[in-house]
N, C-alpha and C positions, 0 to 999 in steps of 0.2 A: 425359239426367239425368233422374231419375224428379220427375215432377211429381203435386201434388196440392196439396188448401187445407189450411192451417196449421189447427190448432185454433183457435176460434175465440174473443174476449174478450172482451166490452163494451170500445170506445175511449169514454175518458173525453173528451167533450165540453165545452168552458168552459161553464155556464151562464150563462142571461141569456136574455129575449126576445129574436125574432128581429126587426131593424129592415129599415130602409132598405139598409145595408150589407150585409147576409146573402142580403137579394132578390135585388140588382144581382151579386152574386160566383157565386149561383146560376145566374144567368142566363147568366152571362158562359162557368161552366162547362161549362151543360148546350151553350149554342151552339157552343164550339168542340169538344167534345167528340161533337155531331153533322156538324161541317162534313168534304166530303173531306179526308185528310189534306194533300194538296197546297194547298189552298186557303186552312188554319189554316195553314202556313207561312208563304205568300206573305203573307200578313195579318201575320206577325210581318217579315216585312221590310220593311213600309213603317215599321212603328213601329220598327227600327233607327236608323234618322236622326235623330228624332226624341231617342230615350238616348243618341247620343253627343253631338246639341247639348248636351242637356243636360247630360250627365258635364261637357264642357267648361267647361261657367258651375261645376260647381261645383268645377273644377278650380282655376279661378282664386280662387274663394273660402278652401277649404281650404289651398292654395298656402303661404299666408303662414304659418301654423299652422306648417309642419311636415308637413304629412300628403296623401294622394289618392294615386289611382292611377298618375301619375307619379312619384313619391318611391318609390313600393313598383318600380314598374319600374325605375327606376334602382340602388334597392336591388340589386333579380335581375340585372339586367344588367349592370349596372357598366362597363364600357368599350364593352360591342357596345350601348348605349342611342344612339339618334339622332332627332330630330326625326321624319325619315319612320319609323321603324319603331315609335314612340311613336303617332303618329296610324293607322296600319297596322292597329297591337295596339288602339285604342279602337274603331277599327271593328266588326275580328270580335268584341271583347270585348262591346259594343250589338249584335251581332247576334245573338251565344250567349244573356243576359240576356231577347229579347224568344221566343226561342225558347223559353226553360225556362217561359217564360209557359206555353205552349202544351205542354209536353210535360208540366207540372204539372196542368194543368186538361184533360187528353185521360190522366191516368193511371190514373184508374177504365177505362177502356174496354179495361185488360189483362187479359188471366184467366189462369186455365193451363194454358186449351185455345190460347188466341193467342199466349201470353208469347215463346216461342223463334222465334217471327217477325220479333222486334221487340229480341229482348234474344239476345245473344251469353252464353250463360249457364254454359261448359265450364268455369271457374274455380270453381264456386261447390262444384263436387264436391270442391275441394281444402277447402275450408269443411266438406261434408257429412263429409273422411276428417277433418278436424282435430275435429269433434264425437263421433266413432266412438270417440275416445281414454277421452272418457268425464268431460273437465274443462271442457268448453264451449269456446266460443271469444269471443275479446275483438276484435269487429272496430270500426277505427281505419279514418277517413275526412277527408274537410275536402267543402268547397264549392267541390266538385273536379266538372264534368260534371255531371249529374244526379244528383244524390246520395241524394233523397227517395226513388232508384230502387232504394236498394242493398238496404235491408228490407224495401223494398215488394217487387219479386221474389222476394228470399231467402224470402219470408215462402207466397207465391204455391207456389213451391217445394217447401213441405212443411215448411221451417226453421221451427222456433220461435223469435220472436227478439224483444228486447226494447230498443227505442230513448231515449237520453234526450234529451230534449227541453225549450229555454229554451222561456218561455213570450213571447208575442209581444206585442206593445204593441196591435194588432189585434184586438178581443176576435172581430168575425166573419171576420176572416179569418184568427184563428185555428180557428173553430168551421170553416172549408169547408175549415183544410187538416186539421183531424181527421177530417174528413168522408171528403176522400179518401183518408188510411194507412188509414182502418177498411177499408176498403174489400179490402185485401189480410190483414187479420188480424194485421198486429204489434199488437206490446203498447207503448205510449207510457206513458215514464214521468218524471214531474217532475223536477228537477234539484234540487229541495229534498230530503233524505233518499234518495238514489238508491242511494247504496250498501252498504248490507244488500240490497235489491234484487234487487242486479245480484248479488250474491256470492253469494246465495240462487240465481238463474237457471242459474248458472255452474255450479251443485254440482249443478242438476237436466241437465249436459252439455247447453244452449239457448246461443244465442247472445245476448251483450249489444252494443248500438253507438252511439258515440259517433262527436262531430265535434270535433277535435281541432289545428283549422290556425286558432285567435283566439288572441288577448293574451292573457296569463296573469299579471295584477298582483297576486295574493293568494298564491301560494303557487307562483311558477314554478320550474321546472326550465329552463335556458336551455342551447340545444343548437343548429346550425346550421340554417336551413334556407331552400331558395333561395341559399345559400351566407353566410346571415350569420348572427351569433345572434340567437336568436329566445324570448320567454317563453313556454313551453310548457306547459301542466297536464302533473301527473304522475298522472292518474286511471287512465290504461290501465296504468304500471308498477303502480300501488298496487292496482288491481284482482287483476292479477298474480301481483302478492307473497301478496295474501291466499288466491287460487283455486288459483292452478302452471295457469292457462287458459295456450292462445297467445295469441299478440298477431296476427292479420293483418292487414294493410294495405293498405287495400280502395277501389275508385273505379269507377263506373257513369259512365264517357265517352261522349258523344255522339258519334257514327261518318257520322250522316245522319240524313234527316228521318224521325223517328220510330225510329232503330234506334240501338242504343247498345249498347257491350261492358262487361260487369262482369270485374272485374281485380283478383286476389291480386298485390299487388306487394312484399310481402316478406312472408315467417311470422318470428313475434319469441319465442323460448321464455324460459321462464325458467332464468336459472343461480345458482350459488350465489357467494355471496361476500358482500361487504360492500352492505347496504340503500342507502346513498347513490348510490354505487359503479353497483350496477346500474340504479336511477331513471336517473340520468346514460347511464347504458348502453342503456336502453331506451328512453329520448325522443329518443335520438341516432338509432337505428334507425327508429324512428317516423317523425323529419324527415325522412328523407334516403328512405324509401317515397314520404314526402307530395308532398317535391319531384321525383322521379320521376315521380311523376302527373301533376303540374302541369308539367313539360318537355315530356311528351309531347304534350300538347292547350293552350297556355300561353292561349289566347282564355277558355278554360272556368275558371278562379281568379275568386274573386272580391278582383280584386285592388283594389279601393276600403277591404278592410278594414285597422284598426289594425293592422297583425300584429305589426309593429317599434315598438310607440311604448314598451311597458316594458324600459329599456335594465341591461344589465349592470353592478352599484353602480362606480364610478369609473371606466367605458367615457368615453374621449373620442371626439367624429366628426372625423372627417377633415380634410382643407380641403377640400372638397366641402360638408360639412354633414350626410352622411349618416352611416350605423354603420359602423363598418371593416368589413372581411371578414374570415370564419369562417378564424382561421389553420390549417394542415395538420395540428398538433397537435388541437386543437378540431372539425377535419374529422373526427378518427379515421385521418388519414392520414400 
């Protein structure tokens, strides 16, 4: 795959004077980046135990509210759920979170020169080929694997990528993450009023990135996600309607210490037809691709999200208190 620096644009860093939080995060980032790779990840292994412990405490607190990691496990696994499988999965998930911290702190050490020693990038050629069609590409991912690496690596490889980012509650954390993202040259766009900027980027044949695996309460399209109807944002479908750009469902999963694989799970192209039917078709295909990515590496999704909070009107939970399994017709089968 061809390498090269993406065109640079000043990355917007949240304003405000640096404080103690900025100093501590800066020291942590530089410290972890300078550690030998094996030492950094062994340190993360030490953190995995406390993360699992506090995750269990959190579960006990949120379970009465009908949410949490275990509830999402039961929704996704159904009759395959067991206490033993749940505990084993939680340990793997805790280790993923600990390693994810190291992955992100060490991300600025990745460059165009060393990228392919760490990331299997072959599927970026599929994105590049789609770009060559002239309509741009809508890359849809979720909080799967090391999601920050999808645009980061693509930018190092010469793709001009615009990513929609939700503001974080912590200004120091947001400034730190902005500096990490800036190291590759990707262009960050705030969620507010992003649609027009994204349409223009697609019109120039560029790439836009969206994370669309979270609950959508304002304007949901319901489609199966891990086998159960889930309220999903129609943002990618709307962008495709306005631009004609193909949608690539992608992820960047971890396959070892500082080793990752970028994958295109499916490509969704616009089809003529009724606008509402097309939105449902596109969202359904998108959710199927994201579900495939999660099932491929089940420890590497943010299982604590409120993915199944918003329910279809009139839906009744099953005897187990969980949302019902999607029917064959809803799954497109």
